[in-house]
N, C-alpha and C positions, 0 to 999 in steps of 0.2 A: 518869423519862423516858426513857429508852432502852427501855423496854419499848412505850409508848404510839409510838416511831416502829417498830420493828420490826413491830410490830400493823397500823398503819397502812400501812408495806410491802405487807406480807400480804393486807389488804384489797382496796387498790391493783392488787395483781396479778391478785386471786380477778377482779376486776371486770373486767380485760381481759378476761381468758379468758370472760368472760361472757355479751361483749359480740362474739366474734370478732375479736380486730384481725387485721388482715390480713398482717401482716409486713412486710416491703418493697414499697415504689410499683414497677407495673411499670410500662415506657418506653411511651407511643403508640406504637400500630400505623402501618406507613406505607401498607398499600394502595396496594401495587406491585405490578398489573396483569401474571402471570405472562403470558412474550415467547410468538406467535403462531408456530405450528413446521407451518401447512397452506396458506399462502401458496399462489395456484392465478390465472393470470390468462391472457388473452389477451385480442386483438385483434377486435371484433364493429361491422363498421360500421364510422361514423368515432368510436367508443368502443375503450377500453380500459378493457375488464372485466375485476373483481378479486370474487375468494372467499375465506373464509374463515373460519375460528371465534376467536372470543373465547374464552378459555378462564374455564373457572371458578371456581379459584383465585386468589388474589394471593401473594405469592414468599416470604409469611409462612408459607403454608398454608391461610390464613384464605379464608373464603366473599369471592367477589368481586362485590357488592352493582350498581354499577353503575360505570360510565367517564362520564371530562367530555367525553373527545373520541377520534376514533379518525385520526390522519397516515396520508398513504400518500406513500411517499419516491420521488421518480422520478428517478432519477439517468444521468446518459450520461456517462461518465470522469470525467473530475474536476469537473463540476459536477452541482448536485443541486436540486431542487425540492419543496418539501414542502405536499401539496396534503391539505385537512381532508375528510374521506369525513362520509357520513350519521350523524346521532345517531343512537348505540347504547344502548339503555337497560340492557343489560348484558349480561353473556356468553350466547354462541351463535353463530347460521351472521349471517356479515355478504355480502351480494350489493352491488357497486356498482359504479358506472364514471366515467372522466371522460373528457372529448373529449381524441380522441387526435389533432388539428389538429398541434400545434407539433413534435411528435417524428418525424410520419410520415417515411419513408428515414434511420432515427436508430434503432441497437442501445441500448434501456436497461432499468435495473437495479433491479427492483419490491421495495420491503422498508414493511410498515407497523410501527410501535408505538401503544397505548392510553396514556392519561392516565387515571391512576386519580379517586375521588374528592377526593384532598387534596390533587393535581396535582401526581400523583411520575409519571412516565413508565415502562412497560417499556424494554426492550431490543429491539434491531428483529427484527424477522421475521427466517424464512429467505431470503436473497434470489430472485429471480425472473428470467431473463433473457429479456426478448423482441424481437425484431425490427420495427418498426412498420412496415408496407408501407400502400402505395395500398387503400384501404377497395375489399374483395371488392364484385363485382356482385352486384344480387338478383336471381335467379331470376323472371323476369316470364313474364307469359301462362300460367301454372299449368292445365294441364285435366287434367281425371279421366273416362274411360272405362272403361262397362261391358264384359265381354270375358268369354267362356270360361273363363280363365282364373284370375279374379279382377277386380281394377281397375287399368288401364293407366294410371300417373300421365305426361303428358310436358309439358316446358317450355322455353323459354328462354334461352341463359344460357352467356358463353364460360367458365367457372370449369374448373378442374380435376379437380375431386369436388367431391358435394352430400351432403348429409344430408338424410330423408326423419323426419318425424314425422308421425304419424298419432294421430286421438281418436274412441272411439263417442261420437257425439254430442257430450251437452257437456262429457263427460269430461277429465280432465287427460292434454294430448297427451304419448306417449313415441316416444323414439325409436322409430324400424320399420327403417331399412335404410341404408345408403352404396352410391352408385353415384359409377361416374366416366364413366357419359354423360346427357345433359339427360331421360332417361327410366327408370320404374322396373314392373314389376307386380307390384303385392302376391297372392298369392295364398293369403294368408290367413284373406281375408274369409270371411263367411256371407250369404246372402243375405235380404234386406227389415232391414236393422240397418245405420240412417246414417252411415257415416266423415266424417270430416274429416280431410285434407290443409295439409300446408305443408312447406316446401323451401327449406334454406340454402343458402349455398354454403360450402363450407370447404378448406384446405389440408392438404395429405396428413399436417403434424404435431399438424391442429389448433389453431394457436395462433391463426387467422386463420379469421375465418368474418363472413360478411355478416350483414347484416340478413334478417330471417325474409320471404319470399313472399306472397304474398295465400292467407286458406286458402280451397279448395274444397271440396265435400258431395259426397256421391253416392250412393246406399241401392241395393246392386248387386239388378241380377231376373234370375231363369234365364228367358232367352228363348233359351235354346240348344240346339237337340234333340240328341238323341244319336247317336253316329254309323249311318250307314248300312248296315245289316246286307250282310256279304258272303259268296260263294262261296253263294249261291242253286242249287239244281238239284233239278230233278222226273223221279222218274219213274215210269212208267204198271204197274202192277198189276192185277190182277181184279178188275176192278169198283173201283179205286182210283187216286190218283194220288199217289204220298207225295213229298214236298216236306221238304227240309230244307235249314237253313244253320251260318253258323259264330256261335257265341252273344258277342253284346253283353257288355263289361265294365264300363259305366259305373257310377258308387254309386250312380245314383239312376234306374235301369234299371227301369222297371216292364212291359213287353211289348209284341207282339208285332203288328201288324195284319196279316194276308193280303189280298191282293186280286186276282178271279180274272176274266178276259174268255176269252167263249165264241165263238168263230171271232175275227170281228172288233168284235165290239162291245164298250161300256163298258166299263171294267174296274167290279166290283161289291166292298167287303166282302166278304166270306165267313166270316173269324173275326177278334177283336176282342181287343186282350191277352192273348194267348196270351204262357204265358211258357214254353215248352221252344222250342227252335230247331229247331220241327220240326211238322208237320202233315198229314193224312192226308184227303183231300178224295174222297170217297165220294158225292158228290152226282152222278156224272157219266155219260155218254151213249157207250156200245160207238163206236169210230169219227169221234167228234168231235174238235175241235183244240181246245186248248184252253189256255192264256198267264195266267203269276202273277207277281205280283210281290211284295215284304212289304218294312214300313216298321217302326221302332222309337220306342217310344213310354218319357216320362222322367217323375217321379215329378208335376211340374207341369204336364204333358198335351202339351208339345213333341213332335212329331211329327218323325222325322225324313225326308228323301225316302227317294222308293223306287228299290229295286233298278232294276237291267235288269232286264227282264221275261225269263222264259222258258216255252219253248214244247215242248209237249207232248200227243200224240195217245193219246184213252183206248180198254185195247182192247175 
């Protein structure tokens, strides 16, 4: 009988080993979200804007698949108020806003926390102080002008500082520049491309921002002639009159046009789009009086005004 019992015990142990007996049961996971550490906040128009990232792991080092809710706590001294933010499907960037009305004129401290799938909440995030003020005025009457330097923007607004945004056609807009005046010249444009602009008022610390202005679009054109050539001089030689002037330095320079008048006649073009800042006029008659003037032309065909005329008598 004892032998049979012993054989049964050995068979039972072998059976357990073959079935992969798991050992002691593990406690269930709590799935508590990890604490948010990158909360940022700013006043945007009449709202408080918050941005942060929900971590991808639980406090147990497991993947956080979803959250039940996200709370924003707004504290003013001893009092605090919790506000539910928009539902988040899972870990990742969160952007949301709440009305700022009841906190205008107050200093507040903001924190957030998330509730995991089993109802367990994370620790409160890093604390962000914010002074909530009267909403900044929205820049008005934004105008974009085609100027030789690029695109000049002008708008109306009493605020201390502004941020300018630009997009190429319908692409995502980027921050372009900041200005402490209600105007800005964008010198980085290219002719023939459509640009869209809008402007936002900001404070020096960037913690208060107005809503954005209306959007204006403009396609810069090259309507601007090069500079008038300088220093034109004329010297009479043997059966020739030699002209010389200062070279133009524009990037899109193409050439010079030379005009001549015999005695007091109307000026006529005698040379077109020459590249050198000099010209020899060999079609002259001795003892006749000639007058000359020169203009410059760019790659788009824009012609400058002409120089002051110089006068010389052929030998």
